[in-house]
LOTORTI-417414 format. One record per residue (C-alpha): residue in one letter; x, y, z. Coordinates in nm, 2 decimals, always signed. Each point is the difference from the previous one (the first is absolute). Layout:
BEGIN
A/X/Y/Z
...
END
This chain:
BEGIN
M/+5.21/-3.07/+15.30
T/-0.09/-0.39/+0.06
D/+0.19/-0.28/-0.13
T/-0.10/-0.11/-0.33
P/+0.09/-0.30/-0.22
T/-0.07/+0.17/-0.34
T/+0.31/+0.15/-0.10
P/+0.02/+0.21/-0.30
D/+0.36/-0.02/-0.19
A/+0.22/+0.31/+0.00
T/-0.03/+0.03/-0.36
S/-0.37/+0.08/+0.02
V/+0.07/+0.37/+0.11
T/-0.06/+0.24/-0.28
A/+0.17/+0.36/-0.02
D/-0.33/+0.14/+0.09
T/+0.02/-0.16/+0.37
G/+0.03/+0.23/+0.26
P/+0.25/-0.04/+0.32
T/-0.25/-0.15/+0.21
A/-0.12/-0.24/-0.23
R/+0.37/-0.09/-0.09
R/+0.08/-0.04/+0.38
R/-0.30/-0.21/+0.03
Q/+0.12/-0.25/-0.29
L/+0.32/-0.02/+0.17
G/-0.13/-0.09/+0.31
F/-0.23/-0.30/-0.13
R/+0.30/-0.10/-0.22
L/+0.26/-0.01/+0.31
L/-0.25/-0.21/+0.21
A/-0.05/-0.25/-0.25
L/+0.37/-0.02/-0.05
R/+0.08/-0.07/+0.35
R/-0.29/-0.24/+0.05
E/+0.10/-0.17/-0.30
R/+0.37/-0.05/+0.19
G/-0.18/-0.09/+0.31
L/+0.16/+0.25/+0.21
S/-0.14/+0.20/+0.27
A/+0.02/+0.39/+0.00
E/+0.25/-0.05/+0.27
E/+0.22/-0.25/-0.18
A/-0.06/+0.22/-0.32
G/+0.17/+0.32/+0.15
E/+0.28/-0.22/+0.19
Q/+0.11/-0.09/-0.33
A/-0.05/+0.33/-0.16
G/+0.18/+0.21/+0.29
M/-0.33/+0.19/+0.07
S/-0.26/-0.02/+0.27
K/-0.32/-0.24/+0.02
A/-0.19/+0.37/+0.05
N/+0.13/+0.08/-0.37
V/-0.08/-0.30/-0.12
S/-0.36/+0.03/+0.07
R/-0.03/+0.35/-0.07
Y/+0.14/-0.06/-0.34
E/-0.28/-0.29/-0.03
Q/-0.26/+0.21/+0.11
S/+0.08/+0.33/-0.24
K/+0.05/+0.20/+0.32
G/+0.23/+0.33/-0.03
N/+0.31/+0.03/-0.26
V/+0.19/-0.27/-0.12
R/+0.37/-0.04/-0.01
W/+0.14/-0.15/-0.34
N/+0.30/-0.14/+0.15
Q/-0.22/-0.20/+0.25
V/-0.21/-0.13/-0.27
D/+0.31/-0.10/-0.20
A/+0.12/-0.22/+0.32
L/-0.32/-0.14/+0.02
C/-0.03/-0.12/-0.36
R/+0.34/-0.16/+0.05
V/-0.09/-0.17/+0.31
Y/-0.34/-0.13/-0.20
G/+0.21/-0.10/-0.30
V/-0.18/+0.17/-0.27
S/+0.14/+0.03/-0.36
D/+0.19/+0.33/-0.05
T/-0.29/+0.11/-0.22
E/-0.24/-0.01/+0.24
R/+0.25/+0.15/+0.26
Q/+0.04/+0.30/-0.23
E/-0.37/+0.04/-0.05
L/-0.07/+0.00/+0.39
I/+0.28/+0.26/+0.06
D/-0.15/+0.21/-0.26
L/-0.34/-0.01/+0.19
A/+0.17/+0.11/+0.29
K/+0.18/+0.25/-0.14
N/-0.32/+0.17/-0.13
S/-0.21/-0.10/+0.30
K/+0.04/+0.34/+0.20
V/-0.30/+0.15/+0.07
K/+0.00/+0.34/-0.17
E/-0.16/+0.30/+0.19
G/-0.38/+0.02/-0.08
W/-0.22/+0.27/+0.08
W/-0.10/-0.16/+0.32
V/+0.34/+0.03/+0.14
P/-0.03/+0.34/+0.19
Y/-0.31/-0.16/+0.17
H/+0.17/-0.37/+0.07
G/+0.05/+0.07/+0.40
R/-0.41/+0.06/+0.01
L/-0.09/-0.27/-0.19
S/-0.12/-0.32/+0.11
A/+0.21/-0.34/-0.07
P/-0.26/-0.11/-0.26
M/-0.01/+0.31/-0.19
Q/+0.39/+0.03/+0.01
M/-0.01/-0.31/-0.21
L/-0.32/+0.06/-0.18
L/+0.11/+0.34/-0.17
P/+0.32/-0.13/-0.17
I/-0.20/-0.32/-0.12
E/-0.27/+0.21/-0.12
N/+0.23/+0.27/-0.17
E/+0.17/-0.32/-0.18
S/-0.31/-0.17/-0.13
S/-0.11/-0.01/-0.35
R/-0.30/-0.20/+0.06
I/-0.25/+0.08/+0.31
R/-0.36/-0.17/+0.06
Q/-0.15/+0.10/+0.28
L/-0.38/-0.13/+0.12
A/-0.17/+0.24/+0.24
T/-0.27/-0.12/+0.23
N/-0.07/+0.30/+0.22
V/+0.15/+0.33/-0.14
V/+0.13/+0.14/-0.29
P/+0.40/-0.07/-0.03
G/+0.22/+0.24/+0.09
L/+0.17/+0.04/-0.34
L/-0.36/+0.11/-0.12
Q/-0.12/+0.23/+0.29
T/-0.07/+0.36/+0.01
L/+0.11/+0.20/+0.30
L/-0.32/+0.06/+0.14
Y/-0.11/-0.35/-0.04
A/+0.30/-0.11/+0.18
Q/-0.04/+0.27/+0.28
A/-0.35/-0.15/+0.07
I/+0.10/-0.32/+0.03
K/-0.09/-0.07/+0.39
T/+0.33/-0.11/+0.22
T/-0.04/-0.30/+0.25
P/-0.02/+0.12/+0.37
G/+0.37/+0.03/+0.15
K/+0.15/+0.03/-0.34
T/-0.07/+0.37/-0.07
L/+0.30/+0.19/-0.11
E/+0.08/+0.37/+0.11
P/-0.08/+0.24/-0.26
E/+0.35/+0.06/-0.15
D/+0.03/-0.35/-0.02
A/-0.33/-0.07/-0.18
G/+0.11/+0.27/-0.25
E/+0.34/-0.14/-0.07
F/-0.20/-0.36/-0.02
L/-0.25/+0.17/-0.28
D/+0.29/+0.18/-0.17
M/+0.19/-0.34/-0.06
R/-0.32/-0.18/-0.08
M/-0.05/+0.25/-0.28
Y/+0.37/+0.02/-0.10
R/-0.03/-0.39/-0.07
Q/-0.24/+0.06/-0.27
K/+0.25/+0.16/-0.22
I/+0.11/-0.36/-0.10
L/-0.29/-0.03/-0.20
D/+0.11/+0.30/-0.21
R/+0.37/-0.03/-0.05
A/+0.14/-0.08/-0.32
S/+0.00/-0.41/-0.01
P/-0.32/-0.01/+0.26
P/-0.09/-0.37/+0.13
D/-0.28/-0.16/-0.12
Y/-0.25/+0.04/+0.27
H/-0.34/-0.22/+0.01
V/-0.23/+0.04/+0.27
L/-0.29/-0.20/+0.09
L/-0.27/+0.20/+0.20
D/-0.27/-0.16/+0.22
E/-0.31/+0.19/-0.08
S/-0.03/+0.08/+0.38
V/+0.28/+0.23/-0.03
L/-0.19/+0.23/-0.26
R/-0.32/-0.03/+0.23
R/+0.18/+0.08/+0.31
A/-0.05/+0.38/+0.09
V/+0.36/+0.13/+0.12
G/+0.00/+0.35/+0.07
G/-0.36/+0.07/-0.13
P/-0.14/+0.02/-0.35
A/+0.24/+0.30/-0.16
V/+0.29/-0.21/+0.13
M/-0.12/-0.31/-0.18
A/-0.11/+0.19/-0.31
E/+0.37/+0.14/-0.03
Q/+0.15/-0.37/+0.09
L/-0.21/-0.18/-0.28
D/+0.08/+0.28/-0.21
L/+0.37/-0.10/+0.02
L/-0.08/-0.38/-0.04
L/-0.15/+0.09/-0.31
E/+0.27/+0.26/-0.12
R/+0.29/-0.26/+0.09
G/-0.18/-0.29/-0.16
Q/+0.04/+0.16/-0.32
D/+0.37/+0.00/+0.04
S/+0.17/-0.30/-0.21
N/+0.22/-0.12/+0.26
V/-0.31/-0.01/+0.25
Q/-0.29/-0.25/+0.00
I/-0.27/+0.00/+0.24
Q/-0.30/-0.28/+0.02
V/-0.26/-0.02/+0.25
L/-0.12/-0.30/+0.19
P/-0.38/+0.07/+0.00
F/-0.24/-0.11/+0.27
G/-0.16/-0.21/-0.25
A/+0.27/-0.24/-0.03
G/-0.05/-0.12/+0.37
A/+0.27/-0.09/+0.24
Y/+0.34/-0.13/-0.07
S/+0.25/-0.16/+0.24
A/+0.28/+0.13/-0.23
A/-0.12/+0.34/+0.09
L/-0.01/+0.00/+0.38
S/+0.28/+0.23/+0.06
S/+0.20/+0.25/-0.17
F/+0.34/-0.06/-0.15
I/+0.26/+0.15/-0.25
V/+0.22/-0.19/-0.24
Y/+0.30/+0.16/-0.07
G/+0.19/-0.14/-0.32
G/+0.28/+0.06/-0.24
P/+0.20/-0.16/-0.30
D/+0.01/-0.33/+0.20
P/-0.35/-0.12/+0.13
L/+0.21/-0.23/+0.27
L/+0.08/+0.31/+0.17
D/-0.35/+0.14/+0.05
V/-0.08/+0.11/+0.35
I/-0.34/+0.01/+0.17
F/-0.11/+0.27/+0.22
I/-0.26/-0.04/+0.27
E/-0.09/+0.23/+0.26
N/-0.23/-0.05/+0.30
T/-0.08/+0.14/+0.34
V/+0.29/-0.19/+0.13
G/+0.26/+0.09/-0.24
S/+0.15/-0.07/-0.33
L/+0.12/-0.31/-0.20
F/+0.22/-0.05/-0.28
L/-0.06/-0.35/-0.16
E/+0.25/-0.15/-0.23
E/-0.04/-0.37/+0.03
E/-0.09/-0.17/-0.33
G/-0.36/-0.11/+0.15
A/-0.09/+0.34/+0.11
R/+0.11/+0.16/-0.31
E/-0.21/-0.25/-0.23
A/-0.29/+0.02/+0.23
H/-0.03/+0.38/+0.00
V/+0.07/+0.01/-0.39
G/-0.22/-0.26/-0.09
G/-0.26/+0.14/+0.23
F/+0.06/+0.37/-0.15
D/-0.04/-0.17/-0.39
F/-0.32/-0.16/+0.13
L/-0.18/+0.30/+0.13
C/+0.11/+0.21/-0.31
R/-0.18/-0.27/-0.21
E/-0.30/+0.04/+0.24
A/-0.01/+0.39/+0.01
L/-0.15/+0.25/-0.23
D/+0.23/+0.09/-0.29
P/+0.17/+0.36/-0.01
D/-0.26/+0.18/-0.18
S/-0.33/-0.15/+0.20
S/+0.20/+0.09/+0.29
A/+0.06/+0.33/-0.06
E/-0.40/+0.01/-0.06
L/-0.08/-0.13/+0.34
I/+0.26/+0.23/+0.16
A/-0.16/+0.29/-0.18
E/-0.34/-0.11/+0.15
A/+0.12/-0.02/+0.33
R/+0.13/+0.36/-0.01
K/-0.36/+0.12/-0.10
T/-0.14/-0.22/+0.29
H/+0.24/+0.16/+0.22
L/-0.10/+0.38/-0.11
R/-0.38/-0.11/+0.02
N/+0.06/-0.06/+0.36
R/+0.15/+0.35/+0.06
N/-0.36/+0.09/+0.19
END
């Protein structure tokens, strides 16, 4: 996590906020309080009877939190009894519960270890896809057909496990309280032949089916709309009750980025909103998806 001057109040956390978001909320607030007091992490730790490493770890939302140490930091920072109790409550309820991905934890990349809990707790997901269908909407055959970069090929058993996890992630859209999932697809995603006509037809059928779900909205940015600087790369915005805790996830050839700075958040959210206005509405998008499906089938021979 990067430092940010934007620090939401502890009272803005609502009952349906998950442990990962609570831990991040706590980290933001502790960082702001230390800065307000003009203390270094080392100085704060010395006064609170804890290590500089623990002070930094709490501020960066890494790992579980000991509420008694949060209490000590609050006393060092001179916060009111009311806010101190709110931050202690955040600490007590910030323990990460076991999710479906825990058995895979040792085999997950560091970005995935962070992404899956955030995704699982998000009530809003907005995604711009400029190259392939998003993982939450992929069929198994489509996912299998995506070509791997040379040197990054997985062993068959690892590849199978990876695909199983990708399919399992999609269950988030079918749970009792699913997130609102808004997807923007560049038209090239529909036209690119991944796995052949039959695979594409099945994949586009799934997009049409998912687009009928009340919690899923799919829009297409057509070729005819031109080119946009806001659509140069794919990204995902994970959000919840407090927009200040939105996380931007970007994945590229050399790695993954989680952006939380106010400027980065505003740029990506603003860009997404702009592209939504430029894209086809959901009904027209469905028509274009259906037309692309027919084109793939016509190319079978």
